[in-house]
C-alpha positions in Angstrom: -52.2 19.9 104.6 -56.0 20.0 104.7 -58.1 17.4 102.8 -59.0 19.9 100.2 -55.4 20.8 99.5 -54.4 17.2 99.2 -57.2 16.6 96.7 -56.1 19.6 94.6 -52.4 18.3 94.5 -53.5 14.9 93.5 -55.5 16.2 90.5 -52.5 18.3 89.4 -50.2 15.3 89.6 -52.5 13.2 87.4 -52.5 16.0 84.8 -48.6 16.0 84.5 -48.4 12.2 83.7 -48.9 11.5 79.9 -51.3 8.9 79.0 -50.3 5.7 77.1 -51.9 6.7 73.8 -50.0 10.0 73.9 -46.7 8.2 74.4 -47.4 5.9 71.5 -48.2 8.8 69.3 -45.0 10.6 70.1 -42.9 7.5 69.4 -44.6 7.0 66.0 -44.0 10.6 65.0 -40.3 10.3 65.9 -39.9 7.1 63.9 -41.7 8.7 60.9 -39.3 11.7 61.0 -36.2 9.5 61.3 -37.3 7.3 58.4 -38.0 10.1 55.9 -34.9 9.5 53.8 -35.7 5.8 53.5 -39.2 6.5 52.4 -38.1 8.4 49.2 -40.0 7.0 46.2 -38.0 5.5 43.3 -37.2 8.0 40.5 -38.5 10.9 42.7 -35.0 12.6 42.7 -34.3 14.2 39.4 -31.4 16.2 37.8 -32.9 19.5 38.9 -32.8 18.3 42.6 -29.0 17.7 42.4 -26.4 20.5 42.8 -24.0 20.6 39.9 -20.8 18.7 40.6 -22.3 16.6 43.4 -22.4 13.3 41.5 -18.9 11.9 41.1 -17.6 8.6 39.6 -17.5 7.1 43.1 -21.3 7.7 43.4 -22.1 5.7 40.3 -22.6 2.0 40.3 -20.4 0.0 37.8 -22.0 -0.1 34.3 -24.7 2.3 35.4 -24.0 4.7 32.5 -24.7 3.0 29.2 -24.6 4.3 25.6 -28.3 5.0 25.6 -27.8 7.5 28.5 -25.1 9.5 26.7 -26.0 12.4 24.4 -24.6 12.4 20.9 -21.0 13.7 21.0 -20.9 13.8 24.8 -17.7 11.7 25.0 -14.8 13.3 23.3 -11.1 12.5 23.1 -10.2 14.9 26.0 -12.5 12.9 28.3 -10.8 9.5 27.6 -7.7 8.4 29.6 -4.7 7.2 27.6 -5.2 3.5 26.6 -8.8 3.5 27.9 -10.3 2.4 24.6 -9.0 -0.9 23.3 -9.9 -3.0 20.3 -12.3 -5.1 22.4 -14.3 -1.9 23.1 -14.9 -1.2 19.4 -17.8 -2.5 17.4 -16.6 -4.1 14.1 -16.7 -1.4 11.4 -17.0 1.4 13.9 -13.6 2.9 12.9 -13.5 4.1 9.3 -11.4 6.6 7.4 -13.9 9.3 8.2 -13.5 8.8 11.9 -9.7 9.0 12.0 -8.1 12.4 12.1 -5.3 13.0 9.5 -2.0 12.1 11.0 -3.5 10.5 14.1 -2.2 7.0 13.2 1.5 6.2 12.8 3.3 3.0 12.2 3.7 2.5 15.9 -0.1 2.4 16.3 -0.6 -0.5 13.8 0.2 -4.1 14.7 2.3 -6.1 12.3 0.0 -7.8 9.8 -3.0 -5.8 10.9 -3.4 -4.1 7.5 -3.9 -6.5 4.6 -4.7 -5.8 0.9 -8.5 -6.1 1.2 -8.4 -3.4 3.9 -6.8 -0.9 1.5 -8.6 1.1 -1.1 -6.9 2.1 -4.2 -4.7 4.3 -4.0 -4.8 4.3 -0.2 -1.0 4.1 0.4 1.1 6.4 -1.7 4.8 7.3 -1.5 4.0 10.1 1.1 2.4 7.5 3.4 5.4 5.1 3.3 8.6 5.5 5.2 11.9 5.2 3.3 12.6 1.5 2.9 9.3 0.4 4.4 8.4 -1.8 1.5 10.9 -4.7 1.0 10.9 -7.8 -1.0 9.3 -10.1 1.6 6.3 -7.7 1.8 5.5 -8.0 -1.9 3.5 -11.0 -3.1 5.0 -12.8 -6.1 3.4 -11.6 -9.3 1.6 -8.7 -7.7 3.7 -6.0 -9.5 3.7 -5.4 -13.2 5.4 -2.7 -15.4 2.4 -0.4 -14.9 3.1 -0.1 -11.2 6.5 1.5 -11.7 7.3 5.1 -12.8 9.7 5.6 -15.7 13.3 5.5 -14.3 12.2 4.3 -10.9 14.2 1.1 -11.0 17.9 1.4 -11.5 20.8 -0.9 -11.0 21.4 -0.2 -7.3 17.8 -1.3 -6.2 18.2 -4.7 -8.0 20.1 -7.5 -6.5 22.6 -9.3 -8.7 20.9 -11.8 -11.0 17.5 -10.8 -9.6 16.0 -10.2 -13.1 16.1 -13.3 -15.3 14.4 -14.3 -18.6 11.3 -15.4 -16.7 10.8 -11.9 -15.3 11.0 -10.2 -18.7 8.0 -10.1 -21.0 8.8 -11.0 -24.6 9.6 -7.9 -26.7 9.2 -5.6 -23.7 12.8 -4.4 -23.8 14.4 -2.2 -26.5 17.6 -0.3 -26.8 16.2 2.6 -24.9 15.8 0.4 -21.8 19.5 0.1 -21.4 22.4 2.5 -21.1 26.0 2.0 -22.3 27.5 2.3 -18.8 25.5 -0.9 -17.9 27.4 -3.0 -20.4 30.6 -1.1 -20.7 30.3 -0.8 -24.5 28.3 1.1 -27.0 24.7 -0.2 -27.5 23.1 -1.4 -30.7 20.5 1.2 -31.8 18.3 1.5 -34.9 19.4 -1.8 -36.5 19.0 -2.0 -40.3 20.0 -4.2 -43.3 21.9 -3.1 -46.4 22.3 -5.3 -49.5 24.6 -5.1 -52.5 24.5 -7.4 -55.6 27.0 -7.8 -58.4 26.1 -7.9 -62.1 24.5 -11.1 -63.3 26.7 -12.7 -66.1 29.2 -15.5 -66.8 32.3 -13.6 -65.5 34.3 -16.0 -63.4 35.0 -13.6 -60.5 32.5 -11.2 -59.1 32.4 -8.7 -56.1 29.5 -7.1 -54.3 29.5 -4.4 -51.6 26.7 -3.6 -49.2 27.0 0.0 -47.8 25.3 1.2 -44.6 23.3 4.5 -44.6 25.2 7.6 -43.4 25.7 7.7 -39.6 25.6 3.9 -39.3 28.4 1.4 -39.0 28.6 -2.3 -39.9 28.1 -4.7 -36.9 27.9 -7.9 -39.0 27.2 -9.3 -42.5 27.6 -12.1 -45.0 27.6 -13.1 -48.6 26.1 -15.7 -51.0 26.1 -16.7 -54.7 22.8 -16.8 -56.6 23.2 -20.1 -58.4 23.3 -23.6 -56.9 24.6 -26.8 -58.5 27.4 -25.1 -60.4 31.1 -25.0 -59.6 30.6 -21.6 -58.0 31.7 -20.7 -54.4 31.7 -17.8 -52.1 35.4 -17.0 -51.9 35.5 -14.1 -49.3 33.1 -12.3 -47.0 34.2 -9.5 -44.6 33.7 -5.9 -43.5 35.5 -3.8 -46.1 35.2 -0.6 -44.1 33.4 0.6 -41.0 30.4 1.3 -43.1 30.3 -1.6 -45.7 30.5 -5.3 -46.2 32.2 -7.0 -49.1 31.5 -10.5 -50.7 33.5 -12.2 -53.6 32.3 -15.2 -55.6 34.4 -17.4 -57.9 33.5 -19.7 -60.8 36.2 -22.5 -60.6 35.1 -25.0 -63.2 35.3 -25.2 -67.0 33.9 -22.1 -68.9 30.2 -22.0 -68.5 27.4 -20.1 -70.1 25.4 -19.9 -66.9 24.8 -16.4 -65.6 25.3 -15.9 -61.9 25.9 -13.2 -59.3 27.2 -12.7 -55.8 25.3 -10.8 -53.1 26.6 -9.0 -49.9 24.5 -8.2 -46.9 25.5 -5.7 -44.1 23.9 -5.4 -40.7 24.0 -1.8 -39.7 23.4 0.2 -36.5 23.8 3.8 -35.3 27.3 4.8 -34.7 
């Protein structure tokens, strides 16, 4: 090779070898391209940049979605797993009657003792809300029930235990004949009691008789007799029911003849037959 040819080849060889600045530039460019993902600025990726369905629960950090980030009504019953919401997840007072669907709560959903009287509005629990036999004696506070809480005829003999109603449970004058039936006592009841009085003539006759007669439709259930003068030898001789509807009394003067006028009186206690 001639000297001119060798010089030309040397020049071409020097042109094929990159310079140090060029190498550094290429390396810097490569590193910049490789680090593009790490160089994304905070909050620069928005909802419009994400394909629908690409963000799943596994992509979310724990507690990253808070109440303030949920639209109103966004979380519905269908989106909650069974048993996912417990009492500890509820703010006091957050569950009211308006937020509970009719029929959504049954007895199995309520803990024993969870519902107390202050939590019930009147009349929150009616017959239709109570299962048969749901309210027993131990669930009723002493003195909490009065006559106004019971419907007419709602309490009969079968619901009451033997000797469960004593004098202390009955208000004075609260019971009348209509509160009882004859089958309860095994005998006719006393109804519409009244008093009939009969008095003999007032004179000095030694023996006198008086009769007290009950009104029509009534019978004698008791009676008595008396004389109208005291301090004289006069006595009530007999007193008894003469018939089913009258009472008889006889008085006798048993001393020496007297000018004192006296009489005998009969009293009959009557009731409907």
